[in-house]
C-alpha positions in Angstrom: 0.0 0.0 0.1 1.5 3.5 -0.9 2.2 5.8 1.9 -0.1 8.7 2.3 2.3 11.4 1.4 3.2 9.4 -1.8 -0.4 9.3 -3.1 -2.1 12.0 -4.9 -5.9 12.0 -4.6 -7.7 14.0 -7.1 -11.6 14.5 -6.6 -13.7 15.3 -9.7 -16.9 17.0 -8.6 -18.9 20.1 -9.6 -17.1 23.2 -8.1 -20.0 24.9 -6.5 -21.9 22.0 -4.9 -21.7 19.9 -1.8 -23.8 17.2 -3.2 -22.6 13.6 -3.4 -19.1 14.8 -3.4 -19.3 16.2 0.2 -19.0 12.8 2.0 -15.8 12.2 0.2 -14.5 15.7 1.2 -15.5 15.0 4.9 -13.5 11.7 4.8 -10.4 13.4 3.5 -10.9 16.3 6.0 -11.3 14.0 9.0 -8.4 11.9 8.0 -6.2 14.9 7.5 -5.2 13.7 4.0 -4.4 16.3 1.3 -6.5 16.0 -1.8 -7.0 18.1 -5.0 -10.6 19.2 -5.5 -9.8 19.8 -9.0 -12.8 21.6 -10.4 -12.6 24.2 -7.7 -9.1 25.3 -8.9 -8.9 28.3 -11.3 -9.5 27.4 -15.0 -6.1 28.8 -15.9 -4.5 26.3 -13.5 -6.5 23.3 -15.1 -9.6 23.6 -12.8 -13.2 24.5 -13.3 -15.9 22.4 -14.9 -13.6 21.9 -17.9 -11.4 19.6 -15.7 -14.3 17.1 -15.3 -15.3 17.0 -18.9 -12.5 14.7 -20.2 -13.1 12.2 -17.4 -16.9 11.9 -18.4 -16.0 11.7 -22.0 -13.8 8.7 -21.4 -10.7 10.3 -22.4 -8.8 9.2 -19.3 -7.7 5.6 -18.9 -9.8 3.4 -16.7 -13.5 2.5 -16.2 -15.8 5.1 -17.8 -17.8 6.8 -15.0 -21.4 7.8 -15.6 -21.3 11.0 -13.5 -19.2 12.8 -10.8 -18.1 12.3 -8.1 -15.0 10.5 -9.5 -11.7 9.9 -7.7 -8.4 9.4 -9.4 -5.7 7.6 -7.5 -2.5 5.9 -8.7 -3.8 5.9 -12.2 -7.2 4.4 -10.9 -10.6 6.0 -11.7 -13.3 5.2 -9.1 -16.8 6.5 -9.4 -20.0 6.4 -7.2 -19.8 7.9 -3.7 -20.3 4.7 -1.7 -17.7 2.9 -3.9 -15.1 5.7 -3.4 -15.7 5.8 0.4 -15.4 2.0 0.6 -12.0 2.2 -1.3 -10.7 5.2 0.9 -11.8 4.3 4.4 -9.5 1.3 5.0 -6.5 3.3 4.1 -7.2 5.9 6.8 -8.6 3.8 9.5 -12.2 5.0 9.1 -13.7 1.6 9.0 -13.1 -1.5 11.1 -10.8 -4.2 9.7 -13.2 -7.1 10.0 -15.3 -8.1 6.9 -18.6 -8.1 8.7 -18.1 -4.4 9.7 -17.0 -3.3 6.3 -20.0 -5.0 4.7 -22.3 -3.3 7.3 -20.7 0.1 6.7 -21.3 -0.2 2.9 -24.7 -1.3 3.4 -25.5 1.9 5.6 -23.8 4.1 3.0 -25.9 2.7 0.2 -29.0 3.2 2.3 -27.9 6.8 3.0 -27.6 7.3 -0.9 -31.1 6.1 -1.2 -32.2 8.6 1.3 -30.3 11.4 -0.4 -31.8 10.6 -3.8 -35.3 10.8 -2.3 -34.4 14.1 -0.7 -33.3 15.4 -4.1 -36.5 14.1 -5.8 -38.6 16.3 -3.7 -37.7 19.3 -5.7 -37.1 17.4 -9.0 -39.8 14.7 -9.0 -40.4 14.5 -12.8 -37.0 15.3 -14.4 -33.6 16.6 -13.5 -33.8 18.3 -17.0 -36.6 20.6 -15.9 -36.4 23.6 -13.6 -38.0 23.4 -10.3 -40.6 25.9 -11.3 -41.7 23.6 -14.1 -42.6 20.8 -11.7 -43.6 22.8 -8.6 -47.1 21.4 -8.1 -45.6 17.8 -8.3 -42.7 18.8 -6.0 -45.3 19.8 -3.2 -46.9 16.5 -3.5 -43.6 14.6 -3.4 -42.3 16.7 -0.6 -45.4 16.1 1.6 -45.0 12.5 1.2 -41.3 12.6 1.9 -41.6 14.7 5.1 -44.6 12.8 6.4 -43.6 9.2 5.5 -40.2 8.7 4.2 -38.1 11.1 6.3 -39.4 9.5 9.6 -38.9 5.9 8.3 -35.4 6.6 7.2 -34.3 8.5 10.4 -36.1 5.9 12.5 -34.0 3.2 10.9 -30.8 5.1 11.4 -31.8 5.7 15.1 -32.4 2.2 15.6 -29.0 1.2 14.1 -27.3 3.5 16.7 -29.5 2.0 19.5 -28.5 -1.5 18.5 -24.9 -0.9 18.4 -24.3 -1.7 22.0 -20.6 -2.0 21.5 -20.5 1.9 21.2 -23.2 2.5 23.6 -25.1 4.2 20.7 -22.4 6.6 19.7 -21.5 5.3 16.4 -23.3 3.4 13.5 -20.6 0.7 13.1 -18.1 -0.6 15.5 -16.7 1.3 18.5 -15.2 4.5 16.9 -16.0 6.9 14.2 -16.2 5.6 10.7 -16.9 7.1 7.3 -20.6 6.4 7.6 -20.9 8.6 10.7 -19.4 11.4 8.7 -21.9 10.8 5.8 -24.7 10.6 8.5 -23.7 14.0 9.7 -23.9 15.5 6.2 -27.5 14.1 5.5 -28.7 15.4 8.9 -27.2 18.7 8.1 -28.8 18.8 4.8 -32.2 17.8 6.0 -32.2 20.5 8.6 -31.4 23.0 6.0 -34.0 21.8 3.5 -36.9 21.0 5.8 -36.3 22.9 9.1 -39.8 22.5 10.3 -40.2 18.9 9.5 -36.8 18.2 10.9 -37.6 20.1 14.0 -40.8 18.0 14.4 -38.8 14.7 14.4 -35.9 15.8 16.6 -37.5 14.3 19.7 -37.5 10.9 18.2 -33.9 10.9 17.1 -31.8 11.8 20.1 -28.9 9.4 19.3 -28.7 10.7 15.7 -28.6 14.3 16.9 -25.9 13.5 19.5 -23.9 11.9 16.7 -24.3 14.9 14.4 -23.0 17.2 17.2 -20.2 14.8 18.0 -18.9 14.8 14.4 -19.2 18.6 14.1 -17.2 19.0 17.2 -14.2 16.9 15.9 -11.2 19.2 15.5 -10.6 18.7 11.8 -14.2 18.6 10.9 -14.9 21.8 13.0 -11.9 23.5 11.2 -13.3 22.4 7.8 -16.8 23.6 8.6 -15.4 27.1 9.5 -13.3 27.3 6.4 -14.0 28.5 2.8 -13.3 25.0 1.7 -16.8 24.0 3.1 -19.4 25.2 0.5 -22.7 26.5 1.8 -26.0 24.8 1.1 -28.0 26.6 -1.5 -30.9 26.2 -4.0 -28.8 24.7 -6.7 -27.6 21.7 -4.7 -29.0 18.4 -3.7 -30.5 19.7 -0.4 -32.7 22.8 -1.2 -34.8 24.9 1.1 -38.0 26.0 -0.5 -40.5 26.9 2.2 -43.4 25.8 0.2 -42.0 22.2 0.3 -41.6 22.1 4.1 -44.2 21.6 6.6 -45.9 24.5 8.4 -44.1 25.5 11.6 -45.4 23.9 14.7 -47.9 26.1 16.6 -46.4 27.8 19.6 -47.6 26.9 23.0 -49.4 29.8 24.8 -48.9 28.6 28.4 -51.8 27.9 30.7 -55.0 27.2 29.1 -57.8 29.8 29.3 -60.5 29.2 31.9 -63.9 28.4 30.3 -66.2 31.3 30.7 -68.9 30.9 33.3 -72.3 30.2 31.8 -74.6 33.2 31.8 -77.4 33.0 34.2 
């Protein structure tokens, strides 16, 4: 296995988006491993969207990727977020060594990929080639189903995974210390809280272990430094997680304190 300082990791992903590239960035940041986020480099230095196009056109050696993210390492091209993470994590100690744990981590990551896709489809339920405004009515119906049914189901599943992991006392999804799926879970929770703040707030009492995991990841020194840096792109309405108020639930009614006494019947 090459030493870290002898390996050049090049990430090909859209320069203005967190999206499906962000779990990979989080892994590199947590591991403290240098990587080149090539499309975010200036165009005159070989960056920008133009840097991704030859990869997608099949001009580079290796398996042809369908879409970013793509990782280039030691002449190897690897596509699909879960596949990239599964390749990288053992190199940096971000997944246990035993086969059962690695399979479990990949299974969780693939389920997170499904969850992210469903979140994306709330604002693009018909076609990714149409603008949100062209499918707004359908998006409202899709988002209502997502926040009422799918979001609670997915979050309940992940909360149960933490609860069942007695080896870590509910602190991590796999094994007894932080893994790449915990980083990805942090990203999904952050995205949901941005996109659907009212729906997420309603579900918070039901997911205390997930919220504790999110806060634990955010407080890790390298992750905290990354989140505070310019390297961390903001969520916005061009990304995977988008906040359209009309797609969120209505805010919960505020409690007004003591109930009013019933008026005495007139005599």
